[in-house]
N, C-alpha and C positions, 0 to 999 in steps of 0.2 A: 504494500500500500504506500503510495507516494505522499509526501508532505512538503514538497519543495515550494518555496516562495518565489513569486514572480516579481517584476518591477513594482507592481502594486500589491497591496496586502491580499493574500489568497487564503480564504477560510475553508478548510477541508472538512468533509464528513469522515472522521476517523473512527467512527463506531462507538464513541463514548456516550456518556449520558447527558451531555450539554446540549446547546441549541442545535448543533449539527444532528443530534439524535432526536430532534423535534421536541425536546423538553422546553417548556416556556417558563422562564422565571418572571419575577414581578416587573422588571424593566421592559421585557418584551411584551407582556400583557398590557402594560400601560401604553406602549408604543402602538400596539394594534388598535387600541381604543382611540388613538389620536391620528389614525391613518385613513385616507381615502384611497380605495382600490379602484383603479381604472381598468376596465376589461372591454376593449373594442370588439365589435361584432359586425358581421355583414349578414345578408340574407341566408347564406349557407350555414350559419351557426344556429338558426332558429330551430329549437328542439333537437339539435344534434346531440348524440351521446356524449361527445367530448365537452361541449359547452354545458350540458346538464350536469356533468360531473364537476366541472369547475364551480358552478353556482352552488351545488350541494355541499362541496367541500368548504366554500366560503361561509356557509351557514354554521359551520363549527367554530367560527371566529366571531368577534364582536367589534367590527371596524366602525369608524365614525360614519363612513359612507361607502357605498359601492356605486360607482358611476359607469354606466354602460353607454358609450357612444355607438349608435346603431346607424348603419347605412342600409336603407331598405326602401322599396317602392311604397307609394302612398297606400296601396291596398294591402300591404304586408305589415306596416308599422303597428297597426292596432293589435292584431293577434300576437305580434312579437312582444309588444309592451305587456299584454296580459300574461303571456307566458313568463316573462322576466319577473313580473310582480307577484307571481305565484310562489316564489321562493321567499323564505323568511329572512329577508335581508333589508337593510336600510338603503333600498335601491333607488337610483334616479336614472331615468332613461333620457338620453339626448338623441333626438332624431336629427342626424347630421345633414341629411338631404332635404330637410323641411324647406318649403318656399320662403318662410320667414328668415331662416338662416342665411339663405342666399341674398335676400334683400338687405339684411343687417351687414353682412360682409361687404356687399357692393357699396353700401353707404359709407363704410369705414375704409374703402379703398383696398380691400383684401380679397376681392373676387378673383376667380381664375384657377380652375383645377381643383380636384378633390381626390382623396384616397386615404389610406391608413394614417399617414402623417397628419393630415388635416383633422381627421376624426379624433385622434389622440389629443391634438392641440386644443380642439374645442372643449375637451374634458379637463385638460390640465388647469385651466383657470378656475373653474368651479371646484376641482379637487384640492388645489392649493389653498382655496378659501375655506375648505371644509375641515382641514386637519393640519397637524404639524408635519406630517409625512405623506408622501404619495408613493404608492406602489402601482406599477403598470405591468400587466402581463396579458398574453394572448388567451384565447378561449379554445384552442385546438389541441391541447395536450391531453391525451387520453390517460396519462399517468399522473395528472395533477393532484397535489395534496395541499391541504390547508397549511401544513408546516412550511411550505415554500414561502408564504408571506412572512412568517416569523423569521425564517432564515434570512430573507432579504432585508428585513428590518434590523436584525441583530447588529450589523456594523454601525447603523445610525445611532444606536444606543451606546456605542463605544467611542463616539466622537467623529466618525466618518460622515461625509455629506452625501456620498453617492455609492450605491451598491449594485453590482451587476451579477446576474445569475449565470452559471455555466453548468453543462451537463453532457453526458454521453448520448449520442444519437446512433444507437445500434438497434435495428429492427428487422424482422423477417430474415435473420441470418446474414445481414449485410450492413455496411456502413452508410449512414445518411449524413445530414449536415453538409450537403454538397456545396451550397453556395459559399459557405464559410471555408470549407476545406479546399475547394478547387478554384475559388476566385479571390475572396478577401485575403486569406492568409498568404498565398503566393504573391499577390500584388503588393502587400505590405512588405514582404521580404525583398521583392525586386526593388522597391523604392528605397528601402533601408540600406541596400548594398551600395547605393550611389549618393545617399544623403544622410548626414549625421544631424538629425533633428529630434528634439525631445518629443514632438507629437508622434513621430513614427515609433519611437520606443514605447510610448504610452499605448498607442493603438495595437502594437504587437504583443502587449502583455496580457491581453484578454484571451482566455481560453476558448470562449465562444462569443465573439464580439457581436454576432448577428442574432443572439438570443433576444427574445422580446421581453424578457423579465428584468426589471430593474426597480430600485427604490431610491428615493431622493428626499431631502428635506424640502419643505414647501418653498423655501427661498430659492433653492436651486431649480425646482420645477418651474418657477416663474421666469427663469433665465433661459430656458430651452427655446431654440429656434428650429422647429421641425420643418423638413421639406413636406410638400403636400402629399406625396405618394409614398413609395418605398424609399428606403434610405433613412428612415426614422432612427433606427438603432445607431447608425454611424453618426448622424447629426447630434444625437444625444451624447455620444462619447466626446465629440468636439467641444460641446458646452461644458461637459464634466471636466475635461482637461483644463479649460480656462478658469473655472470657478471652484472646482474641488481640488484639482491637481493630483499629483501622485500621492501626496500625504493624506488627502481626503477621500481617496477612492479605495474600494475593496471589491473583490469578487468572491462569490459564495457558491459552494458545491451544492447543486440541487439534484444530484444523483443521476438517474437515467430517465430520459423522456421519450415518450412515444407520441409523435405528432401526425396530423394529416399531412399528406405529401402532395406536392405540385409536380406536374409534368415539366420537362426541361424546355422543350421547344415552344416558341410563340411568345406573344406579348404578355399573356396571362401566366406564363410559366416562368421558370427560373431564368431563362434567357432574357425575357423582358425585365424581370426584376434586377438582373445584373446591371442593366443600363442605369437604372435609378440609383442603385447602390454605388456604382462607379462614379456617377456625377457627384453624389454627396461626399463620398470618401475623398475624391480628388479636390473638391472645393474645401473640405476641412483642412487638408494638408497644405494646399496652396495658401490659404489665409494665415497659416502659421509658419510660413517661411520656406516651404518646399517648392521648388521650381522643376516639375517633372519634364523630362525629355520625351515628349509624346511620340517622336519619330522612332525611338528605339524601345520604349517601354513595353509595347505588346510582345515583342520578341523576347525581352528579358523576363517578362512575366511567364511566357510559355516555357522558357528554359528552367525557371524555378519550379513551375508546375510539374514538368516532366520528372524532375528529381523527386518531388513529393509523391508522385504516382508509384514509384518503385517502393517507397517507404510504406505507403498505404497498402500496397499489395502484400508486402512482407507482414505487416501487422494483421491483415485479414487472414493470411495463411496461418499465422501463429495462433489465432483464435478460432480457427475452423470456420471462417466466414467466407461466403462467396465474394468474388471480386472480379468485376468486368472492366479490365484496364482500357479496352477499346472505347467503351461507353464514356469512361471518365476522361479519356483523351479528347473525345469529341466535345465534351463539355468545355474543356480548356479552350478549344478553338472557338466555340460559340462565345464564351465570355471574353475572349481577347478582343473581339470586335466592339466591346463596350468601352474599351479604354480610350478615352478622348477627352479633350478639355471640357470642363463641366457645363459650359454654356450659361444661359440666363438664370440668374438667382431668383427663385420664386418661393423662398422660404417665408414662413410666417414669422411675425415679430414675437419676441419674448413677451409674456403676459405683463411683466412689470412696465413695458413700454407700449402696450397695445392701445389702439385708439377706441377700444370698447371695454366694458367691464364684464366680469363673469356673470353677473345678473342679466346682462343683455343676451348672453348665450342661452342661459336657462330659459328666459322668456321666449326666445325665438325657436328653441329646439324642443319645446314640449311636444310630445307625440300627438296630443290633442288638447284643446282648450275649450271648455264649455261643451264637451262631447262631440266636437267636430274635428276630424283628422285634418291636420295641415292648416288650421286657421291661425291667424296671427294675433298677437296681443293687441295689435293696433286696429284690428277689424272693427 
């Protein structure tokens, strides 16, 4: 069992009776009671077994709030809200695609594009107003446990400002975590080989940088500038580097996760996600002093990726797992096409500087007001 420390504090589950073993002491219990948990969902999570497990596990806790930003069509948001509110939780549903939300954002000069990043951003303002701490995690982990919230919060009770979860992705007899293993990690390694920059050392210290699970103080949550779609996780790390730094950052062992999987090809698959992740990652490093050579970076990325494939193949064989090297090499080629200058900056502002208040979002994103779906507080 390994217990090696990284550049940032790394808190392992070593099998003892402490927080890593899901025991909750008084400090953790108090922290849970001062925490708003944000769980973004889309139509596909409605009544899904994974999302139902997440909500049922959260019922075992006593958080200050559970805020669920939902992206759903008008005819779906009503049943979705009723299902969410059937759980014994202090739940607040935000309808992210409500017409009133679009109107409010347009009036504030923030219209233009939506996705997971915008959904989480809409929830961060209300969440930071609801508690001292904010925990964010996805709803697609079939192995989710209530103890994950306690583990993520534990570093915040120890003086850290930001906590990131990490875990193994081994399912169906094979390695997953593909976008991290085959894109993020080799790209960071390729950049680090030619640039000596603290941001690269920081980004390279996370064992699963693309995990959707993190915890932050409410103050830090107000400082996040998420991109509108994918890339939220990388953008969060950029803000954490600026405001928590190495000394204020920890990562926490969440064991082994089983997630729903995406196809590789296409805009809705990992290939499309890689473009958004690449844009945000490269924006983060450029803003902190790295000047990538985009003419050579894709080839350098592929060279690093090829070396890693040999290691993954050996690790899979050592553990008796199936390993399709040709498929993983094909993914490297697909992801290499994503490596380009980041383009137009369409990030949302930090809530501490936003031209609207959390209450504005709550009013606009109510799934229905006065019994009518999609009506506005101004109607």
